C-alpha positions as CSV (number, residue, x, y, z in Angstrom):
1,M,0.2,26.8,-16.8
2,V,2.4,25.4,-14.0
3,T,0.7,25.0,-10.6
4,R,2.9,25.9,-7.7
5,Y,2.1,24.3,-4.3
6,E,1.4,26.4,-1.3
7,A,0.5,24.8,2.0
8,A,-2.7,25.5,3.9
9,I,-2.2,23.1,6.7
10,D,-3.6,23.8,10.2
11,V,-0.9,21.9,12.2
12,E,-2.6,22.5,15.6
13,S,-5.7,20.6,14.5
14,L,-3.8,17.6,13.2
15,T,-3.3,14.3,15.1
16,G,-0.3,13.4,13.0
17,I,1.9,13.9,9.9
18,D,2.7,10.8,7.9
19,M,6.2,11.4,6.4
20,H,6.0,8.5,3.9
21,V,3.2,8.1,1.4
22,H,3.6,6.9,-2.2
23,L,1.6,8.1,-5.3
24,E,2.1,5.2,-7.6
25,V,-0.1,6.2,-10.5
26,D,-0.8,9.6,-12.1
27,S,-4.1,10.9,-13.5
28,C,-3.2,9.5,-16.9
29,G,-2.9,6.0,-15.5
30,H,0.9,5.9,-15.8
31,K,2.5,3.8,-13.0
32,A,5.7,4.7,-11.2
33,M,7.4,1.4,-12.0
34,P,7.1,-1.7,-14.2
35,Q,4.1,-4.0,-13.4
36,E,6.2,-6.9,-12.1
37,L,7.6,-4.7,-9.4
38,F,4.1,-3.6,-8.4
39,D,3.0,-7.2,-8.3
40,A,6.0,-8.4,-6.2
41,S,5.6,-5.6,-3.7
42,S,1.9,-6.1,-3.4
43,K,2.5,-9.7,-2.5
44,Y,5.3,-8.9,-0.1
45,F,3.1,-6.3,1.8
46,R,-0.2,-8.0,1.1
47,A,-1.5,-4.6,0.0
48,Q,-5.1,-4.2,-1.0
49,E,-5.8,-0.7,-2.4
50,R,-2.6,-0.5,-4.4
51,T,-2.9,2.6,-6.6
52,P,-5.2,5.2,-5.0
53,S,-5.4,8.5,-6.7
54,V,-4.2,11.8,-5.1
55,D,-7.8,12.7,-4.2
56,R,-8.4,9.3,-2.7
57,I,-5.2,9.6,-0.6
58,A,-6.3,13.1,0.6
59,E,-9.7,11.7,1.5
60,I,-8.2,9.0,3.7
61,Y,-5.9,11.3,5.5
62,R,-8.6,13.9,6.0
63,A,-10.7,11.2,7.6
64,H,-7.8,10.6,10.0
65,N,-7.3,14.3,10.6
66,M,-3.7,13.9,9.4
67,A,-1.4,15.4,6.8
68,A,0.8,13.3,4.6
69,V,4.1,13.8,2.6
70,L,3.4,12.5,-0.9
71,F,6.0,11.4,-3.4
72,T,7.0,9.1,-6.2
73,V,10.5,7.8,-7.2
74,D,12.3,8.7,-10.5
75,A,14.3,5.6,-11.3
76,R,14.2,5.9,-15.1
77,T,17.8,5.0,-15.7
78,A,17.8,1.8,-13.6
79,L,14.3,0.6,-14.5
80,G,14.1,1.8,-18.1
81,H,10.7,3.2,-17.1
82,E,9.6,6.8,-16.9
83,P,8.2,7.9,-13.5
84,N,4.7,9.1,-13.0
85,S,4.3,12.8,-13.4
86,I,5.7,15.1,-10.7
87,E,3.7,17.9,-12.1
88,D,0.5,15.9,-11.8
89,L,1.5,15.0,-8.2
90,V,2.0,18.6,-7.3
91,L,-1.2,19.6,-9.0
92,G,-3.1,17.0,-6.9
93,A,-1.3,18.1,-3.7
94,A,-2.2,21.8,-4.4
95,R,-5.8,20.7,-4.9
96,N,-5.7,19.1,-1.4
97,N,-3.2,21.4,0.3
98,D,-5.0,21.2,3.6
99,V,-3.6,17.6,4.1
100,L,-1.0,16.9,1.4
101,I,2.7,18.0,1.2
102,P,4.5,17.2,-2.1
103,F,8.1,16.0,-2.3
104,G,9.9,15.8,-5.6
105,S,12.2,13.2,-7.0
106,V,15.0,13.2,-9.5
107,D,17.2,10.4,-11.0
108,P,20.7,11.1,-9.6
109,R,22.1,9.1,-12.5
110,T,21.0,11.8,-15.0
111,G,23.9,14.1,-14.0
112,T,23.4,17.8,-14.6
113,E,19.8,17.1,-15.7
114,A,19.1,16.0,-12.1
115,L,20.5,19.3,-10.7
116,E,18.4,21.3,-13.1
117,N,15.3,19.2,-12.4
118,A,15.7,19.6,-8.6
119,R,15.9,23.3,-8.9
120,R,12.9,23.4,-11.2
121,Q,10.8,21.2,-8.9
122,A,11.7,23.4,-5.9
123,G,11.3,26.8,-7.6
124,E,8.5,26.3,-10.1
125,L,6.5,23.6,-8.5
126,G,7.1,24.3,-4.8
127,V,8.0,20.8,-3.6
128,R,8.9,20.7,0.1
129,G,11.6,18.0,-0.1
130,F,12.9,15.1,-2.2
131,K,12.7,11.3,-2.2
132,F,15.4,8.9,-3.2
133,H,15.6,5.1,-3.3
134,P,19.2,4.1,-3.7
135,S,18.5,0.4,-4.4
136,L,15.7,1.0,-6.9
137,Q,17.6,3.8,-8.5
138,A,20.8,1.7,-8.4
139,F,23.3,4.3,-7.0
140,D,25.6,4.7,-4.0
141,P,24.7,8.0,-2.4
142,S,28.2,8.3,-0.8
143,N,29.8,8.3,-4.3
144,V,31.2,11.8,-4.8
145,S,29.9,12.0,-8.3
146,Y,26.5,12.6,-6.7
147,Y,27.7,15.3,-4.4
148,P,26.7,18.2,-6.7
149,L,23.1,17.1,-6.2
150,W,23.4,17.0,-2.4
151,A,25.0,20.5,-2.6
152,V,21.9,21.7,-4.5
153,L,19.5,20.3,-2.0
154,E,21.5,21.8,0.9
155,E,21.4,25.2,-0.9
156,L,17.7,24.9,-1.4
157,E,17.3,24.0,2.3
158,L,15.0,21.1,1.5
159,P,15.0,17.7,3.3
160,A,15.8,14.4,1.5
161,I,14.2,11.1,2.3
162,F,16.4,8.0,1.5
163,H,15.1,4.4,1.5
164,T,17.2,2.3,3.9
165,G,17.3,-1.4,4.8
166,Q,15.3,-4.3,3.5
167,N,13.5,-3.9,0.1
168,G,10.0,-4.8,-0.7
169,M,10.8,-3.8,-4.3
170,G,11.8,-6.9,-6.2
171,A,11.2,-9.2,-3.2
172,G,10.7,-12.8,-4.3
173,L,11.8,-12.2,-7.9
174,P,14.9,-14.0,-9.4
175,G,17.9,-12.0,-8.3
176,G,15.4,-9.5,-6.7
177,R,15.1,-8.2,-10.3
178,G,18.7,-7.0,-10.1
179,I,17.9,-4.6,-7.1
180,K,20.9,-4.5,-4.8
181,L,20.3,-4.1,-1.1
182,R,23.8,-2.7,-0.3
183,Y,22.9,0.6,-1.8
184,S,20.4,1.0,1.1
185,N,22.9,0.5,3.9
186,P,22.5,3.6,6.1
187,M,26.2,3.9,6.6
188,L,26.4,5.3,3.0
189,L,24.3,8.2,4.3
190,D,26.7,8.9,7.1
191,D,29.2,10.2,4.6
192,V,26.6,12.4,3.0
193,A,25.4,13.7,6.4
194,A,29.0,14.5,7.5
195,D,29.9,16.3,4.2
196,F,26.6,18.2,3.9
197,P,25.8,19.3,7.5
198,G,23.1,21.7,6.2
199,L,21.2,18.9,4.4
200,T,18.4,17.3,6.5
201,I,18.5,13.6,5.8
202,I,15.6,11.2,6.7
203,M,16.5,7.6,6.7
204,A,13.3,5.8,5.7
205,H,12.2,2.7,7.5
206,P,13.6,0.6,10.3
207,S,16.9,-0.2,8.6
208,V,17.0,-4.0,9.0
209,P,19.5,-5.6,8.9
210,W,21.5,-2.4,9.8
211,Q,19.3,-1.0,12.6
212,E,22.2,-0.4,15.0
213,E,24.0,1.6,12.4
214,A,21.0,3.8,11.7
215,I,20.5,4.5,15.4
216,S,24.2,5.4,15.7
217,I,24.0,7.8,12.7
218,A,20.8,9.5,13.9
219,T,22.3,9.9,17.4
220,H,25.6,11.3,16.1
221,K,24.4,13.6,13.3
222,A,22.1,16.4,14.2
223,N,20.8,16.6,10.6
224,V,19.7,13.0,10.4
225,F,16.2,11.6,11.3
226,I,14.5,8.2,11.0
227,D,11.0,7.7,9.6
228,L,9.2,4.6,10.9
229,S,7.5,3.5,7.7
230,G,7.4,0.2,5.9
231,W,6.9,-1.9,9.0
232,S,4.1,-2.5,11.4
233,P,5.3,-1.1,14.8
234,K,4.7,-4.5,16.4
235,Y,7.7,-5.7,14.4
236,F,10.1,-2.8,15.1
237,P,13.5,-4.0,16.3
238,E,13.7,-3.6,20.1
239,P,16.8,-1.3,20.0
240,L,14.8,1.2,17.8
241,V,11.8,1.1,20.2
242,Q,14.1,1.7,23.2
243,A,15.9,4.6,21.4
244,G,12.6,6.3,20.8
245,R,12.0,6.5,24.5
246,N,15.1,8.6,25.1
247,I,18.0,9.5,22.7
248,L,15.9,9.5,19.6
249,S,12.6,10.8,20.9
250,R,13.0,14.0,18.9
251,K,14.4,12.2,15.8
252,L,11.8,9.6,15.0
253,L,9.0,10.4,12.5
254,F,5.6,8.8,11.9
255,G,5.4,7.1,8.5
256,T,3.3,4.3,7.0
257,D,4.5,3.5,3.4
258,F,0.9,3.9,2.3
259,P,-0.7,2.4,0.2
260,L,1.4,-0.6,1.3
261,I,0.5,-0.1,4.9
262,T,-2.6,1.8,6.0
263,P,-2.6,4.5,8.7
264,A,-5.2,2.6,10.7
265,K,-3.1,-0.6,10.7
266,W,0.1,1.3,11.6
267,L,-1.6,3.4,14.4
268,D,-3.2,0.4,16.0
269,A,0.1,-1.3,16.4
270,F,1.9,1.9,17.5
271,D,-0.6,2.3,20.4
272,A,0.9,-0.8,22.0
273,L,4.5,0.6,22.2
274,P,5.7,1.8,25.6
275,Y,5.8,5.5,25.0
276,T,4.6,8.4,27.1
277,E,2.0,10.7,25.5
278,E,4.7,13.4,25.1
279,V,6.9,11.0,23.1
280,R,4.0,9.6,21.2
281,M,2.9,13.1,20.0
282,A,6.5,14.0,19.2
283,I,6.8,11.0,16.9
284,L,3.3,11.4,15.4
285,K,3.4,15.1,14.7
286,H,5.7,17.5,16.5
287,N,9.1,16.2,15.1
288,A,7.8,16.3,11.5
289,A,6.1,19.7,11.9
290,R,9.4,21.1,13.1
291,L,11.5,19.4,10.3
292,L,9.1,20.6,7.6
293,G,9.0,24.2,8.9
294,L,5.3,24.0,9.8
295,S,5.6,25.0,13.4
């Protein structure tokens, strides 16, 4: 029997909504990617609790009085490795629907199968959005061959998170294990945002070394947002910090990249940024609540 996710989140009581949390192992112990990529990213981020279960993630966010968007990445074609189970992820999120919000993922390189899978995950499982990692999945999101997938997501009225900028995946390995950074240039998403104005696009992470481009796109396109995951706020590029004080105050979204960065570590550094309480709460909660249709 398929479990369909239904949210039971009390937004008013939350202190924040983390838009970027990975589930990297399912209940059967299957990991989202090959072991060498796990090891390289752990070293890059100096991560400690690398593969927490769904219930452990829920426990952590409940303790912080926060909700979290939870996902994996389907990169089966590029990696030759099956992803961890979306069904299992949704089941765990449904079991913890007071704090967890499941996003789906499909491999764009599987063609019509990706379209069918996206519709199934949205309709049968109730996922609230989708996650893509163009470098890990080895595809150019602006290539028109992938436009049918963006059209489906636009029709479903579900947001899509795309990795942008520097990659921890493959970092320090010979050739970066073949992972190409150029697929994570945010300018590739400008084409998608222009051609699919009804599709909400979230550019994940400070987009180093393309931060100015990301700011420009999010300023220009009403349907584009930036999540602040993958970096401690103390290392945010200064233009990004300044944009958050004015033109992007309603476009920036709290995100950690947990389990690679913990909420406690991220929040401690965020407290030092020069934001008013109004902007701080917009970034931590209100912008995400509005984007996700929770408020």
